[in-house]
CHARMM-style PDB file with segment names, atoms N, HN, CA, C and O in Angstrom:
ATOM      1  N   UNK     1     112.178 -77.354  16.789  1.00  0.00      PROA
ATOM      2  CA  UNK     1     112.601 -78.078  15.719  1.00  0.00      PROA
ATOM      3  C   UNK     1     112.624 -79.705  16.425  1.00  0.00      PROA
ATOM      4  O   UNK     1     112.165 -80.701  15.866  1.00  0.00      PROA
ATOM      5  N   UNK     2     113.092 -79.684  17.399  1.00  0.00      PROA
ATOM      6  HN  UNK     2     113.465 -78.875  17.853  1.00  0.00      PROA
ATOM      7  CA  UNK     2     113.458 -80.971  18.105  1.00  0.00      PROA
ATOM      8  C   UNK     2     111.894 -81.839  18.387  1.00  0.00      PROA
ATOM      9  O   UNK     2     111.671 -83.033  18.187  1.00  0.00      PROA
ATOM     10  N   UNK     3     111.031 -80.871  18.867  1.00  0.00      PROA
ATOM     11  HN  UNK     3     111.213 -79.901  19.030  1.00  0.00      PROA
ATOM     12  CA  UNK     3     109.738 -81.768  18.772  1.00  0.00      PROA
ATOM     13  C   UNK     3     109.025 -82.114  17.488  1.00  0.00      PROA
ATOM     14  O   UNK     3     108.216 -83.036  17.379  1.00  0.00      PROA
ATOM     15  N   UNK     4     109.401 -81.279  16.509  1.00  0.00      PROA
ATOM     16  HN  UNK     4     110.058 -80.530  16.597  1.00  0.00      PROA
ATOM     17  CA  UNK     4     108.958 -81.578  15.251  1.00  0.00      PROA
ATOM     18  C   UNK     4     109.382 -82.793  14.820  1.00  0.00      PROA
ATOM     19  O   UNK     4     108.545 -83.624  14.467  1.00  0.00      PROA
ATOM     20  N   UNK     5     110.800 -83.087  14.782  1.00  0.00      PROA
ATOM     21  HN  UNK     5     111.480 -82.412  15.068  1.00  0.00      PROA
ATOM     22  CA  UNK     5     111.284 -84.209  14.218  1.00  0.00      PROA
ATOM     23  C   UNK     5     110.809 -85.357  15.078  1.00  0.00      PROA
ATOM     24  O   UNK     5     110.548 -86.381  14.446  1.00  0.00      PROA
ATOM     25  N   UNK     6     110.630 -85.403  16.485  1.00  0.00      PROA
ATOM     26  HN  UNK     6     110.842 -84.571  16.998  1.00  0.00      PROA
ATOM     27  CA  UNK     6     110.154 -86.214  17.364  1.00  0.00      PROA
ATOM     28  C   UNK     6     108.679 -86.693  17.071  1.00  0.00      PROA
ATOM     29  O   UNK     6     108.369 -87.858  17.319  1.00  0.00      PROA
ATOM     30  N   UNK     7     107.870 -85.900  16.602  1.00  0.00      PROA
ATOM     31  HN  UNK     7     108.122 -84.954  16.400  1.00  0.00      PROA
ATOM     32  CA  UNK     7     106.526 -86.036  16.179  1.00  0.00      PROA
ATOM     33  C   UNK     7     106.362 -86.706  14.959  1.00  0.00      PROA
ATOM     34  O   UNK     7     105.365 -87.409  14.791  1.00  0.00      PROA
ATOM     35  N   UNK     8     107.470 -86.541  13.820  1.00  0.00      PROA
ATOM     36  HN  UNK     8     108.280 -85.970  13.956  1.00  0.00      PROA
ATOM     37  CA  UNK     8     107.476 -87.013  12.587  1.00  0.00      PROA
ATOM     38  C   UNK     8     107.798 -88.768  12.767  1.00  0.00      PROA
ATOM     39  O   UNK     8     107.132 -89.699  12.315  1.00  0.00      PROA
ATOM     40  N   UNK     9     108.879 -88.804  13.474  1.00  0.00      PROA
ATOM     41  HN  UNK     9     109.419 -88.047  13.842  1.00  0.00      PROA
ATOM     42  CA  UNK     9     109.139 -89.889  13.803  1.00  0.00      PROA
ATOM     43  C   UNK     9     108.141 -90.843  14.453  1.00  0.00      PROA
ATOM     44  O   UNK     9     108.033 -91.974  13.979  1.00  0.00      PROA
ATOM     45  N   UNK    10     107.377 -90.463  15.538  1.00  0.00      PROA
ATOM     46  HN  UNK    10     107.464 -89.544  15.923  1.00  0.00      PROA
ATOM     47  CA  UNK    10     106.679 -91.090  16.076  1.00  0.00      PROA
ATOM     48  C   UNK    10     105.387 -91.325  15.184  1.00  0.00      PROA
ATOM     49  O   UNK    10     104.769 -92.377  15.346  1.00  0.00      PROA
ATOM     50  N   UNK    11     104.972 -90.449  14.305  1.00  0.00      PROA
ATOM     51  HN  UNK    11     105.474 -89.594  14.174  1.00  0.00      PROA
ATOM     52  CA  UNK    11     103.900 -90.754  13.275  1.00  0.00      PROA
ATOM     53  C   UNK    11     104.358 -91.755  12.391  1.00  0.00      PROA
ATOM     54  O   UNK    11     103.630 -92.688  12.053  1.00  0.00      PROA
ATOM     55  N   UNK    12     105.565 -91.614  11.979  1.00  0.00      PROA
ATOM     56  HN  UNK    12     106.157 -90.856  12.253  1.00  0.00      PROA
ATOM     57  CA  UNK    12     105.956 -92.686  10.991  1.00  0.00      PROA
ATOM     58  C   UNK    12     105.949 -93.998  11.546  1.00  0.00      PROA
ATOM     59  O   UNK    12     105.599 -94.923  10.813  1.00  0.00      PROA
ATOM     60  N   UNK    13     106.315 -94.253  12.859  1.00  0.00      PROA
ATOM     61  HN  UNK    13     106.599 -93.501  13.455  1.00  0.00      PROA
ATOM     62  CA  UNK    13     106.290 -95.526  13.748  1.00  0.00      PROA
ATOM     63  C   UNK    13     104.834 -96.248  13.910  1.00  0.00      PROA
ATOM     64  O   UNK    13     104.630 -97.461  13.974  1.00  0.00      PROA
ATOM     65  N   UNK    14     103.810 -95.124  13.965  1.00  0.00      PROA
ATOM     66  HN  UNK    14     103.975 -94.139  13.913  1.00  0.00      PROA
ATOM     67  CA  UNK    14     102.532 -95.458  14.148  1.00  0.00      PROA
ATOM     68  C   UNK    14     101.806 -95.352  12.749  1.00  0.00      PROA
ATOM     69  O   UNK    14     100.576 -95.313  12.713  1.00  0.00      PROA
ATOM     70  N   UNK    15     102.494 -95.310  11.704  1.00  0.00      PROA
ATOM     71  HN  UNK    15     103.494 -95.341  11.733  1.00  0.00      PROA
ATOM     72  CA  UNK    15     101.571 -95.224  10.380  1.00  0.00      PROA
ATOM     73  C   UNK    15     101.003 -96.596  10.129  1.00  0.00      PROA
ATOM     74  O   UNK    15     101.629 -97.531  10.627  1.00  0.00      PROA
ATOM     75  N   UNK    16      99.919 -96.867   9.438  1.00  0.00      PROA
ATOM     76  HN  UNK    16      99.410 -96.107   9.034  1.00  0.00      PROA
ATOM     77  CA  UNK    16      99.625 -97.997   9.183  1.00  0.00      PROA
ATOM     78  C   UNK    16     100.234 -98.518   7.796  1.00  0.00      PROA
ATOM     79  O   UNK    16     100.331 -99.729   7.597  1.00  0.00      PROA
ATOM     80  N   UNK    17     100.621 -97.625   6.890  1.00  0.00      PROA
ATOM     81  HN  UNK    17     100.542 -96.641   7.052  1.00  0.00      PROA
ATOM     82  CA  UNK    17     101.563 -97.778   5.717  1.00  0.00      PROA
ATOM     83  C   UNK    17     102.720 -98.499   6.205  1.00  0.00      PROA
ATOM     84  O   UNK    17     103.100 -99.435   5.501  1.00  0.00      PROA
ATOM     85  N   UNK    18     103.386 -98.237   7.320  1.00  0.00      PROA
ATOM     86  HN  UNK    18     103.077 -97.477   7.892  1.00  0.00      PROA
ATOM     87  CA  UNK    18     104.519 -98.727   7.881  1.00  0.00      PROA
ATOM     88  C   UNK    18     104.263-100.083   8.329  1.00  0.00      PROA
ATOM     89  O   UNK    18     105.033-101.016   8.102  1.00  0.00      PROA
ATOM     90  N   UNK    19     103.104-100.186   9.006  1.00  0.00      PROA
ATOM     91  HN  UNK    19     102.479 -99.428   9.190  1.00  0.00      PROA
ATOM     92  CA  UNK    19     102.852-101.605   9.426  1.00  0.00      PROA
ATOM     93  C   UNK    19     102.664-102.657   8.383  1.00  0.00      PROA
ATOM     94  O   UNK    19     103.137-103.791   8.472  1.00  0.00      PROA
ATOM     95  N   UNK    20     101.905-102.187   7.335  1.00  0.00      PROA
ATOM     96  HN  UNK    20     101.521-101.266   7.263  1.00  0.00      PROA
ATOM     97  CA  UNK    20     101.641-102.829   6.146  1.00  0.00      PROA
ATOM     98  C   UNK    20     102.972-103.408   5.547  1.00  0.00      PROA
ATOM     99  O   UNK    20     103.268-104.596   5.421  1.00  0.00      PROA
ATOM    100  N   UNK    21     103.716-102.288   5.204  1.00  0.00      PROA
ATOM    101  HN  UNK    21     103.476-101.323   5.307  1.00  0.00      PROA
ATOM    102  CA  UNK    21     105.233-102.715   4.849  1.00  0.00      PROA
ATOM    103  C   UNK    21     105.913-103.659   5.711  1.00  0.00      PROA
ATOM    104  O   UNK    21     106.638-104.509   5.193  1.00  0.00      PROA
ATOM    105  N   UNK    22     105.762-103.610   6.975  1.00  0.00      PROA
ATOM    106  HN  UNK    22     105.174-102.919   7.396  1.00  0.00      PROA
ATOM    107  CA  UNK    22     106.649-104.614   7.925  1.00  0.00      PROA
ATOM    108  C   UNK    22     106.004-105.993   7.688  1.00  0.00      PROA
ATOM    109  O   UNK    22     106.725-106.986   7.591  1.00  0.00      PROA
ATOM    110  N   UNK    23     104.729-106.075   7.598  1.00  0.00      PROA
ATOM    111  HN  UNK    23     104.143-105.269   7.677  1.00  0.00      PROA
ATOM    112  CA  UNK    23     103.947-107.330   7.418  1.00  0.00      PROA
ATOM    113  C   UNK    23     104.422-108.106   6.098  1.00  0.00      PROA
ATOM    114  O   UNK    23     104.549-109.330   6.067  1.00  0.00      PROA
ATOM    115  N   UNK    24     104.663-107.287   5.050  1.00  0.00      PROA
ATOM    116  HN  UNK    24     104.561-106.293   5.075  1.00  0.00      PROA
ATOM    117  CA  UNK    24     105.288-107.985   3.972  1.00  0.00      PROA
ATOM    118  C   UNK    24     106.647-108.206   3.935  1.00  0.00      PROA
ATOM    119  O   UNK    24     107.122-109.069   3.196  1.00  0.00      PROA
ATOM    120  N   UNK    25     107.390-107.450   4.728  1.00  0.00      PROA
ATOM    121  HN  UNK    25     107.004-106.750   5.329  1.00  0.00      PROA
ATOM    122  CA  UNK    25     108.780-107.898   4.994  1.00  0.00      PROA
ATOM    123  C   UNK    25     108.752-109.136   5.672  1.00  0.00      PROA
ATOM    124  O   UNK    25     109.557-109.997   5.316  1.00  0.00      PROA
ATOM    125  N   UNK    26     108.019-109.353   6.520  1.00  0.00      PROA
ATOM    126  HN  UNK    26     107.366-108.654   6.810  1.00  0.00      PROA
ATOM    127  CA  UNK    26     108.181-110.690   7.432  1.00  0.00      PROA
ATOM    128  C   UNK    26     107.840-111.979   6.715  1.00  0.00      PROA
ATOM    129  O   UNK    26     108.380-113.033   7.050  1.00  0.00      PROA
ATOM    130  N   UNK    27     106.949-111.912   5.730  1.00  0.00      PROA
ATOM    131  HN  UNK    27     106.511-111.055   5.458  1.00  0.00      PROA
ATOM    132  CA  UNK    27     106.691-112.931   4.759  1.00  0.00      PROA
ATOM    133  C   UNK    27     108.019-113.496   4.044  1.00  0.00      PROA
ATOM    134  O   UNK    27     108.833-112.874   3.361  1.00  0.00      PROA
ATOM    135  N   UNK    28     108.002-114.701   4.361  1.00  0.00      PROA
ATOM    136  HN  UNK    28     107.340-115.206   4.916  1.00  0.00      PROA
ATOM    137  CA  UNK    28     109.423-115.503   3.570  1.00  0.00      PROA
ATOM    138  C   UNK    28     109.141-115.510   2.313  1.00  0.00      PROA
ATOM    139  O   UNK    28     108.013-115.808   1.923  1.00  0.00      PROA
ATOM    140  N   UNK    29     110.044-115.209   1.560  1.00  0.00      PROA
ATOM    141  HN  UNK    29     110.961-114.967   1.877  1.00  0.00      PROA
ATOM    142  CA  UNK    29     110.185-115.202   0.041  1.00  0.00      PROA
ATOM    143  C   UNK    29     111.196-116.454  -0.307  1.00  0.00      PROA
ATOM    144  O   UNK    29     112.133-116.841   0.391  1.00  0.00      PROA
ATOM    145  N   UNK    30     110.807-116.925  -1.429  1.00  0.00      PROA
ATOM    146  HN  UNK    30     110.045-116.610  -1.996  1.00  0.00      PROA
ATOM    147  CA  UNK    30     111.312-118.310  -1.867  1.00  0.00      PROA
ATOM    148  C   UNK    30     112.639-117.761  -2.776  1.00  0.00      PROA
ATOM    149  O   UNK    30     112.598-116.864  -3.618  1.00  0.00      PROA
ATOM    150  N   UNK    31     113.621-118.416  -2.440  1.00  0.00      PROA
ATOM    151  HN  UNK    31     113.654-119.145  -1.756  1.00  0.00      PROA
ATOM    152  CA  UNK    31     114.822-118.073  -3.146  1.00  0.00      PROA
ATOM    153  C   UNK    31     114.794-118.691  -4.765  1.00  0.00      PROA
ATOM    154  O   UNK    31     113.987-119.529  -5.166  1.00  0.00      PROA
ATOM    155  N   UNK    32     115.634-118.202  -5.390  1.00  0.00      PROA
ATOM    156  HN  UNK    32     116.290-117.522  -5.064  1.00  0.00      PROA
ATOM    157  CA  UNK    32     115.723-118.491  -6.731  1.00  0.00      PROA
ATOM    158  C   UNK    32     115.959-119.921  -6.923  1.00  0.00      PROA
ATOM    159  O   UNK    32     116.752-120.484  -6.169  1.00  0.00      PROA
ATOM    160  N   UNK    33     115.347-120.588  -7.865  1.00  0.00      PROA
ATOM    161  HN  UNK    33     114.703-120.130  -8.478  1.00  0.00      PROA
ATOM    162  CA  UNK    33     115.553-122.051  -7.839  1.00  0.00      PROA
ATOM    163  C   UNK    33     117.009-122.382  -8.423  1.00  0.00      PROA
ATOM    164  O   UNK    33     117.757-123.152  -7.821  1.00  0.00      PROA
ATOM    165  N   UNK    34     117.282-121.916  -9.326  1.00  0.00      PROA
ATOM    166  HN  UNK    34     116.673-121.291  -9.815  1.00  0.00      PROA
ATOM    167  CA  UNK    34     118.649-122.306 -10.132  1.00  0.00      PROA
ATOM    168  C   UNK    34     119.165-121.109 -10.873  1.00  0.00      PROA
ATOM    169  O   UNK    34     118.445-120.441 -11.615  1.00  0.00      PROA
ATOM    170  N   UNK    35     120.378-120.866 -10.660  1.00  0.00      PROA
ATOM    171  HN  UNK    35     120.963-121.409 -10.057  1.00  0.00      PROA
ATOM    172  CA  UNK    35     121.185-119.865 -11.366  1.00  0.00      PROA
ATOM    173  C   UNK    35     122.089-120.487 -12.305  1.00  0.00      PROA
ATOM    174  O   UNK    35     122.733-121.458 -11.907  1.00  0.00      PROA
ATOM    175  N   UNK    36     122.241-120.064 -13.525  1.00  0.00      PROA
ATOM    176  HN  UNK    36     121.718-119.275 -13.848  1.00  0.00      PROA
ATOM    177  CA  UNK    36     122.931-120.801 -14.654  1.00  0.00      PROA
ATOM    178  C   UNK    36     124.243-120.328 -14.131  1.00  0.00      PROA
ATOM    179  O   UNK    36     124.457-119.251 -13.575  1.00  0.00      PROA
ATOM    180  N   UNK    37     125.266-121.478 -14.439  1.00  0.00      PROA
ATOM    181  HN  UNK    37     125.092-122.353 -14.891  1.00  0.00      PROA
ATOM    182  CA  UNK    37     126.519-121.346 -13.904  1.00  0.00      PROA
ATOM    183  C   UNK    37     127.439-120.242 -14.804  1.00  0.00      PROA
ATOM    184  O   UNK    37     128.474-119.673 -14.456  1.00  0.00      PROA
ATOM    185  N   UNK    38     126.821-120.155 -15.875  1.00  0.00      PROA
ATOM    186  HN  UNK    38     125.980-120.617 -16.158  1.00  0.00      PROA
ATOM    187  CA  UNK    38     127.504-118.944 -16.900  1.00  0.00      PROA
ATOM    188  C   UNK    38     127.371-117.716 -15.933  1.00  0.00      PROA
ATOM    189  O   UNK    38     128.451-117.215 -15.619  1.00  0.00      PROA
ATOM    190  N   UNK    39     126.614-117.328 -15.576  1.00  0.00      PROA
ATOM    191  HN  UNK    39     125.737-117.735 -15.832  1.00  0.00      PROA
ATOM    192  CA  UNK    39     126.528-115.944 -14.800  1.00  0.00      PROA
ATOM    193  C   UNK    39     127.264-115.976 -13.414  1.00  0.00      PROA
ATOM    194  O   UNK    39     127.595-114.971 -12.786  1.00  0.00      PROA
ATOM    195  N   UNK    40     127.429-117.005 -13.108  1.00  0.00      PROA
ATOM    196  HN  UNK    40     127.160-117.822 -13.618  1.00  0.00      PROA
ATOM    197  CA  UNK    40     128.180-117.172 -11.824  1.00  0.00      PROA
ATOM    198  C   UNK    40     129.860-116.999 -12.165  1.00  0.00      PROA
ATOM    199  O   UNK    40     130.648-116.378 -11.451  1.00  0.00      PROA
ATOM    200  N   UNK    41     130.160-117.633 -13.300  1.00  0.00      PROA
ATOM    201  HN  UNK    41     129.521-118.138 -13.880  1.00  0.00      PROA
ATOM    202  CA  UNK    41     131.504-117.655 -13.889  1.00  0.00      PROA
ATOM    203  C   UNK    41     131.941-116.116 -14.285  1.00  0.00      PROA
ATOM    204  O   UNK    41     132.947-115.563 -13.838  1.00  0.00      PROA
ATOM    205  N   UNK    42     130.889-115.454 -15.315  1.00  0.00      PROA
ATOM    206  HN  UNK    42     130.072-115.903 -15.677  1.00  0.00      PROA
ATOM    207  CA  UNK    42     131.000-114.095 -15.442  1.00  0.00      PROA
ATOM    208  C   UNK    42     131.191-113.286 -14.528  1.00  0.00      PROA
ATOM    209  O   UNK    42     132.077-112.436 -14.622  1.00  0.00      PROA
ATOM    210  N   UNK    43     130.220-113.410 -13.221  1.00  0.00      PROA
ATOM    211  HN  UNK    43     129.500-114.100 -13.144  1.00  0.00      PROA
ATOM    212  CA  UNK    43     130.412-112.551 -12.088  1.00  0.00      PROA
ATOM    213  C   UNK    43     131.880-112.586 -11.504  1.00  0.00      PROA
ATOM    214  O   UNK    43     132.485-111.581 -11.131  1.00  0.00      PROA
ATOM    215  N   UNK    44     132.413-113.987 -11.472  1.00  0.00      PROA
ATOM    216  HN  UNK    44     131.921-114.803 -11.775  1.00  0.00      PROA
ATOM    217  CA  UNK    44     133.574-114.230 -10.931  1.00  0.00      PROA
ATOM    218  C   UNK    44     134.833-113.500 -11.713  1.00  0.00      PROA
ATOM    219  O   UNK    44     135.831-113.077 -11.129  1.00  0.00      PROA
ATOM    220  N   UNK    45     134.671-113.447 -12.752  1.00  0.00      PROA
ATOM    221  HN  UNK    45     133.861-113.791 -13.226  1.00  0.00      PROA
ATOM    222  CA  UNK    45     135.722-113.007 -13.871  1.00  0.00      PROA
ATOM    223  C   UNK    45     135.573-111.452 -13.664  1.00  0.00      PROA
ATOM    224  O   UNK    45     136.556-110.715 -13.582  1.00  0.00      PROA
ATOM    225  N   UNK    46     134.432-111.061 -13.595  1.00  0.00      PROA
ATOM    226  HN  UNK    46     133.633-111.660 -13.661  1.00  0.00      PROA
ATOM    227  CA  UNK    46     134.366-109.292 -13.583  1.00  0.00      PROA
ATOM    228  C   UNK    46     135.041-108.935 -12.212  1.00  0.00      PROA
ATOM    229  O   UNK    46     136.042-108.218 -12.204  1.00  0.00      PROA
ATOM    230  N   UNK    47     134.591-109.349 -11.248  1.00  0.00      PROA
ATOM    231  HN  UNK    47     133.778-109.931 -11.254  1.00  0.00      PROA
ATOM    232  CA  UNK    47     134.871-109.452  -9.982  1.00  0.00      PROA
ATOM    233  C   UNK    47     136.267-109.400  -9.666  1.00  0.00      PROA
ATOM    234  O   UNK    47     136.718-108.454  -9.021  1.00  0.00      PROA
ATOM    235  N   UNK    48     137.007-110.367 -10.080  1.00  0.00      PROA
ATOM    236  HN  UNK    48     136.641-111.136 -10.604  1.00  0.00      PROA
ATOM    237  CA  UNK    48     138.630-110.537  -9.951  1.00  0.00      PROA
ATOM    238  C   UNK    48     139.050-109.375 -10.860  1.00  0.00      PROA
ATOM    239  O   UNK    48     139.832-108.517 -10.450  1.00  0.00      PROA
ATOM    240  N   UNK    49     138.509-109.349 -12.143  1.00  0.00      PROA
ATOM    241  HN  UNK    49     137.874-110.046 -12.475  1.00  0.00      PROA
ATOM    242  CA  UNK    49     139.215-108.363 -13.017  1.00  0.00      PROA
ATOM    243  C   UNK    49     139.093-107.039 -12.606  1.00  0.00      PROA
ATOM    244  O   UNK    49     139.893-106.200 -13.020  1.00  0.00      PROA
ATOM    245  N   UNK    50     138.023-106.694 -11.699  1.00  0.00      PROA
ATOM    246  HN  UNK    50     137.374-107.376 -11.363  1.00  0.00      PROA
ATOM    247  CA  UNK    50     137.910-105.288 -11.079  1.00  0.00      PROA
ATOM    248  C   UNK    50     139.144-105.104 -10.058  1.00  0.00      PROA
ATOM    249  O   UNK    50     139.823-104.078 -10.008  1.00  0.00      PROA
ATOM    250  N   UNK    51     139.326-106.171  -9.304  1.00  0.00      PROA
ATOM    251  HN  UNK    51     138.775-107.004  -9.345  1.00  0.00      PROA
ATOM    252  CA  UNK    51     140.295-105.853  -8.390  1.00  0.00      PROA
ATOM    253  C   UNK    51     141.678-106.050  -8.653  1.00  0.00      PROA
ATOM    254  O   UNK    51     142.544-105.576  -7.918  1.00  0.00      PROA
ATOM    255  N   UNK    52     141.984-106.872  -9.882  1.00  0.00      PROA
ATOM    256  HN  UNK    52     141.281-107.257 -10.480  1.00  0.00      PROA
ATOM    257  CA  UNK    52     143.339-106.673 -10.472  1.00  0.00      PROA
ATOM    258  C   UNK    52     143.498-105.428 -10.991  1.00  0.00      PROA
ATOM    259  O   UNK    52     144.556-104.827 -10.801  1.00  0.00      PROA
ATOM    260  N   UNK    53     142.346-104.803 -11.805  1.00  0.00      PROA
ATOM    261  HN  UNK    53     141.487-105.291 -11.959  1.00  0.00      PROA
ATOM    262  CA  UNK    53     142.486-103.579 -12.317  1.00  0.00      PROA
ATOM    263  C   UNK    53     142.954-102.302 -11.293  1.00  0.00      PROA
ATOM    264  O   UNK    53     143.758-101.400 -11.528  1.00  0.00      PROA
ATOM    265  N   UNK    54     142.131-102.571 -10.040  1.00  0.00      PROA
ATOM    266  HN  UNK    54     141.479-103.304  -9.850  1.00  0.00      PROA
ATOM    267  CA  UNK    54     142.326-101.478  -9.149  1.00  0.00      PROA
ATOM    268  C   UNK    54     143.832-101.582  -8.658  1.00  0.00      PROA
ATOM    269  O   UNK    54     144.478-100.538  -8.580  1.00  0.00      PROA
ATOM    270  N   UNK    55     144.415-102.784  -8.327  1.00  0.00      PROA
ATOM    271  HN  UNK    55     143.889-103.633  -8.391  1.00  0.00      PROA
ATOM    272  CA  UNK    55     145.643-102.925  -7.857  1.00  0.00      PROA
ATOM    273  C   UNK    55     146.872-102.351  -9.031  1.00  0.00      PROA
ATOM    274  O   UNK    55     147.926-101.778  -8.756  1.00  0.00      PROA
ATOM    275  N   UNK    56     146.404-102.675 -10.237  1.00  0.00      PROA
ATOM    276  HN  UNK    56     145.547-103.140 -10.461  1.00  0.00      PROA
ATOM    277  CA  UNK    56     147.296-102.143 -11.498  1.00  0.00      PROA
ATOM    278  C   UNK    56     147.269-100.483 -11.478  1.00  0.00      PROA
ATOM    279  O   UNK    56     148.279 -99.791 -11.607  1.00  0.00      PROA
ATOM    280  N   UNK    57     145.944 -99.983 -11.294  1.00  0.00      PROA
ATOM    281  HN  UNK    57     145.123-100.545 -11.190  1.00  0.00      PROA
ATOM    282  CA  UNK    57     145.863 -98.542 -11.282  1.00  0.00      PROA
ATOM    283  C   UNK    57     146.764 -97.842  -9.983  1.00  0.00      PROA
ATOM    284  O   UNK    57     147.429 -96.806 -10.012  1.00  0.00      PROA
ATOM    285  N   UNK    58     146.549 -98.733  -8.909  1.00  0.00      PROA
ATOM    286  HN  UNK    58     146.009 -99.574  -8.886  1.00  0.00      PROA
ATOM    287  CA  UNK    58     147.541 -98.115  -7.827  1.00  0.00      PROA
ATOM    288  C   UNK    58     149.160 -98.110  -8.074  1.00  0.00      PROA
ATOM    289  O   UNK    58     149.980 -97.250  -7.756  1.00  0.00      PROA
ATOM    290  N   UNK    59     149.316 -99.167  -8.644  1.00  0.00      PROA
ATOM    291  HN  UNK    59     148.649 -99.866  -8.902  1.00  0.00      PROA
ATOM    292  CA  UNK    59     150.821 -99.284  -8.623  1.00  0.00      PROA
ATOM    293  C   UNK    59     151.326 -98.359 -10.083  1.00  0.00      PROA
ATOM    294  O   UNK    59     152.423 -97.814 -10.203  1.00  0.00      PROA
ATOM    295  N   UNK    60     150.377 -98.358 -10.966  1.00  0.00      PROA
ATOM    296  HN  UNK    60     149.486 -98.801 -10.869  1.00  0.00      PROA
ATOM    297  CA  UNK    60     150.737 -97.176 -12.003  1.00  0.00      PROA
ATOM    298  C   UNK    60     151.012 -95.834 -11.329  1.00  0.00      PROA
ATOM    299  O   UNK    60     152.096 -95.294 -11.546  1.00  0.00      PROA
ATOM    300  N   UNK    61     150.189 -95.299 -10.592  1.00  0.00      PROA
ATOM    301  HN  UNK    61     149.308 -95.738 -10.415  1.00  0.00      PROA
ATOM    302  CA  UNK    61     150.108 -94.156 -10.134  1.00  0.00      PROA
ATOM    303  C   UNK    61     151.359 -93.943  -8.977  1.00  0.00      PROA
ATOM    304  O   UNK    61     152.026 -92.916  -8.849  1.00  0.00      PROA
ATOM    305  N   UNK    62     151.469 -95.011  -8.291  1.00  0.00      PROA
ATOM    306  HN  UNK    62     150.927 -95.845  -8.395  1.00  0.00      PROA
ATOM    307  CA  UNK    62     152.722 -94.982  -7.522  1.00  0.00      PROA
ATOM    308  C   UNK    62     154.060 -94.639  -8.479  1.00  0.00      PROA
ATOM    309  O   UNK    62     154.858 -93.721  -8.288  1.00  0.00      PROA
ATOM    310  N   UNK    63     154.079 -95.434  -9.349  1.00  0.00      PROA
ATOM    311  HN  UNK    63     153.431 -96.179  -9.505  1.00  0.00      PROA
ATOM    312  CA  UNK    63     155.205 -95.485 -10.509  1.00  0.00      PROA
ATOM    313  C   UNK    63     155.420 -93.864 -10.911  1.00  0.00      PROA
ATOM    314  O   UNK    63     156.519 -93.310 -10.903  1.00  0.00      PROA
ATOM    315  N   UNK    64     154.198 -93.243 -11.252  1.00  0.00      PROA
ATOM    316  HN  UNK    64     153.305 -93.693 -11.259  1.00  0.00      PROA
ATOM    317  CA  UNK    64     154.174 -92.076 -11.858  1.00  0.00      PROA
ATOM    318  C   UNK    64     154.670 -91.162 -10.842  1.00  0.00      PROA
ATOM    319  O   UNK    64     155.509 -90.326 -11.178  1.00  0.00      PROA
ATOM    320  N   UNK    65     154.247 -91.219  -9.613  1.00  0.00      PROA
ATOM    321  HN  UNK    65     153.566 -91.898  -9.341  1.00  0.00      PROA
ATOM    322  CA  UNK    65     154.554 -90.153  -8.554  1.00  0.00      PROA
ATOM    323  C   UNK    65     156.035 -90.319  -8.238  1.00  0.00      PROA
ATOM    324  O   UNK    65     156.609 -89.313  -7.822  1.00  0.00      PROA
ATOM    325  N   UNK    66     156.679 -91.350  -8.365  1.00  0.00      PROA
ATOM    326  HN  UNK    66     156.213 -92.167  -8.703  1.00  0.00      PROA
ATOM    327  CA  UNK    66     157.970 -91.552  -8.197  1.00  0.00      PROA
ATOM    328  C   UNK    66     158.868 -90.895  -9.185  1.00  0.00      PROA
ATOM    329  O   UNK    66     159.852 -90.235  -8.853  1.00  0.00      PROA
ATOM    330  N   UNK    67     158.474 -91.110 -10.466  1.00  0.00      PROA
ATOM    331  HN  UNK    67     157.674 -91.646 -10.736  1.00  0.00      PROA
ATOM    332  CA  UNK    67     158.991 -90.625 -11.452  1.00  0.00      PROA
ATOM    333  C   UNK    67     159.112 -88.931 -11.480  1.00  0.00      PROA
ATOM    334  O   UNK    67     160.040 -88.260 -11.930  1.00  0.00      PROA
ATOM    335  N   UNK    68     158.153 -88.583 -10.997  1.00  0.00      PROA
ATOM    336  HN  UNK    68     157.399 -89.129 -10.632  1.00  0.00      PROA
ATOM    337  CA  UNK    68     157.538 -87.004 -11.014  1.00  0.00      PROA
ATOM    338  C   UNK    68     158.706 -86.253 -10.063  1.00  0.00      PROA
ATOM    339  O   UNK    68     159.275 -85.212 -10.392  1.00  0.00      PROA
ATOM    340  N   UNK    69     158.948 -87.003  -8.804  1.00  0.00      PROA
ATOM    341  HN  UNK    69     158.486 -87.849  -8.537  1.00  0.00      PROA
ATOM    342  CA  UNK    69     160.028 -86.655  -7.995  1.00  0.00      PROA
ATOM    343  C   UNK    69     161.482 -86.232  -8.261  1.00  0.00      PROA
ATOM    344  OT1 UNK    69     162.233 -85.977  -7.320  1.00  0.00      PROA
TER     345      UNK     69
END
């Protein structure tokens, strides 16, 4: 089994498909020119909202656990 896995890994490293994929990955890609500020603000609101919601969830579960004791 060990020899089989070694052979597969060696084959994948020598595969021309992998070499072609690596050549494509090395090519620099241009970044997006501009991003509308609305999307940045929307992401920030959702991100902060999820963090606050997580801590509210933890607080409610802790309070519920204390009242059950």
